[in-house]
N, C-alpha and C positions, 0 to 999 in steps of 0.2 A: 390218305397216304400216312404211314407211321413215321412219327418224328424220330430223328437219329438220337441215339443215346449219348448224353453228354458225359463222356468218360471222366473228364477233369472234375466235374461237379460231384460225381459219385466218389471219386478218389478223395476229394477234400472232405466229403461227409464221413467217409469211413475213417479217414485219418483223425478227425475230431473225436469220433466215437472211441477209437483206440487210445487216444491221448487221455480222455476222461477215464477210461477203464484202467489205464496205468496209474493215473492219479489216485483212483479210489482203491484198487486192490493190488497195485503193482503188476508183476509179471505172472501172478498166479491166476487161475480160473475161478469163476464164481462158485462152483461146487466146493472149492477148497475152504470157503468160509465155514461150511459145516464141520469140516475136519479141524479147523482152528478152534471152534467152539468145544469140540470133544477133547482136543489136546489141552486146552485151557482148563477145562473141568478136571481132567486127570491130574494136571500139575498142581492145581489148587488143593485137591484132596491130598496129594503127596506132601505138599508144604504144610498143610494143617496138621496131618498126622506127625510129621517130623517135629514141628514146633511144640506140639503137645508132649512129645517125648522129652523135650528140654525142661519141662516143668514150669515154664514161664506163663504167668497169667495176665500180665499187662505190660504195656510199653514202658511204663515208668520203672519197671523192675530190671530193665535192660542196662547192662554195663557196656563199656566200649567194646569189649570182647564179644558180647552178645550182638551188638549192632553190626560188627564185622561179619558175624555168622549170617545175619539177615541179608546183608548186601551180597554175600557169596551165594546164598540160596536164590535171591532175586535174579542174579545173573544166570545161574544154572537153570532156573525155571522159565525164564523169559524166552530164550531162543527156541525151545521146542514148541512153544505155543504158536509161533507165527512163521517159523522157517521150516519148509517142507523137508529140506535136506538134513535137518537135525532130528534124530530119532529120540523117542522118549526113553528107551532103554539106556542110551548113552547118558542122559541126564540123571536117570535113576542111579547109575553107577557113581556119578558125581555126588549125588545126595548121600549115598552110603559112605563115601569118603569124608564128606563134610561133617555129617552127624557122628561118624565114627571118631573123627578127630576131636569133635566137640566133647564126646564122652570121655576120651582119653585125657584131654586137658582139664575137664571138670574133675576127674578123679585125682589128677595131680594137684589141683588147687585145694581140694579137700584134705589132702595129705601133707601139703607143704605151705606154711605161712609165707615163706619167701616167694614162692611162685604165685600165691594169691596176691601179694602186694604188687608184683610185676604186672600181672595180667588184669587184675580187677581194680588196682589202686587202693588207697586208704582214705577214710574220712578225714577231712581237714577242719580243724577249729579255726573259724575266720573271725569270730567275735567272742570276747570274753570280758565279762564285767563292763559291758557297755562300750568297748572300744576294740579296734582291730588288734588281733594277735600279731606278734612279731613274725610268725610263719606266714600269715596271710599278707603281710606287707610286701613280701617277695614272691607272692603267688599270683601269676598273671593269667590263669585260665578262667577266672571269673571277673568280668568287668564290673566296676563299681556301680554303673548305672543299671546293669542287669540285676545285680544283687539288691539294690534299692527298690527296683520294680517288684522283685519277689517279696520283699518286706512289705511294700505298700499293699500288695494283694492280700497279705495276711493282716492288714489293718494295723501295722506298726507305724507309730508317729515319729519316734526318734530312737537312737541306739541305746539310750539309757534304760529302756524297757527290757533289754535283752541281757540275760545272765550269760548265756552261751548260744552260739549259732554254729552249726556244723554243715559243711558242704559234703554231702554224701557221695559215694562212688556212682550212684545212679543219676547224679545231677540235681537231686532234690536238696532243699535246705531245711534242716531240722532246727527248731528253736526251743530253747528253755527260757521262759520269761520270768522276770521278777513278779512277785505279787505287788499289788498297788502300794502297799506301805513301804516297800523296799526299792521302788523305782528311783533311779538316779537321774540327774541332769544329763542330757546327751545330745548328740548331733542330730538335728532334724533332717529327715530324708525326703521331704517333699520339695519339688523343684523351686517353687516360689520362695521358700525359706532359704534354700542353698544359694540362691542368687544374691541374697542380702549379706554378702561376705565382705570382710575388711582385712587389709594388711596393716593399716594404722587404726588402732582401736579408738572409736569415737567417744566412748564413755566407759568408766569402770564397771566391770560386771563379770559374769560367768560366761565364758566362750568355749566353743568346741572346734577342734581342728577339722577342717573340711576334708582332710585326707584320711585320717585314722580314727577320728571321733574322740580323741583325748580331750578332756575338759579341765579348765583351770581358770582362776580369777585373774584378770589382767587389768592393769591400770590404763586410764585414758591417755591417748597419745603414744602408747607403746607399739613397737613392732617386735614380734616374738616368733622365734623358730620353735616349732612344736618339739618338746623334749622327749616325746614318746617315739614318733616316727623319724624325727630329724630330717624331714624332707619338705616341710610345708610351713609357709608363713601366713596362710589365709585362714581366717577364723569367722565363725558365725555365732550369734547369740545362742547359747545352749537352751534347748527346750526342756521344760520341767513338767509339762503336762503329761499325764499318763497314769 
């Protein structure tokens, strides 16, 4: 005699299968995965061609304006890759508007120095003759620990080795170093050296301000407000190696 079909068991099994299918591919069908692959390939080709038109060759060449362009393109390209209801032609139109706007703004930048400063920014001198410039003392976009990390990666030991340092619009730091015969005493930039700081000077010697890198000779037992930045009373022994 044939056993009765357990409807509840079949229902639970089908429900589990449907739940896993929804977790894996959402509400779309399995054949749509092939369409996603085709859509993704088309959007990647369009992105590649568009970015080649901008003339950029590397990420480090990107300004804030360029990064905004990349974010806009990523948003425009992402939806048609995975959403069935978003057509590729709609995104292509958005691409045309984005790249057209980019071309127009690039043209304006090349014709107007004022527009270039607003949209691209300007290089900032942050170090001059071994200490922070007055402009950089009020510039908050580059944290000091990040700046020192960049210098350590370039094998800089102290600020006295640097004649000039420029924070480029791309986010890179450009350095002009003294030759070895002209190196000045300067603020050490390695963490274990910076931790050895004093507000009351223990012995007479040459010290560097921990805030701006200004150096001067200070007598033992003195407490001194830095005359360059006028913001700091903490000093470390100036480094002379280099």
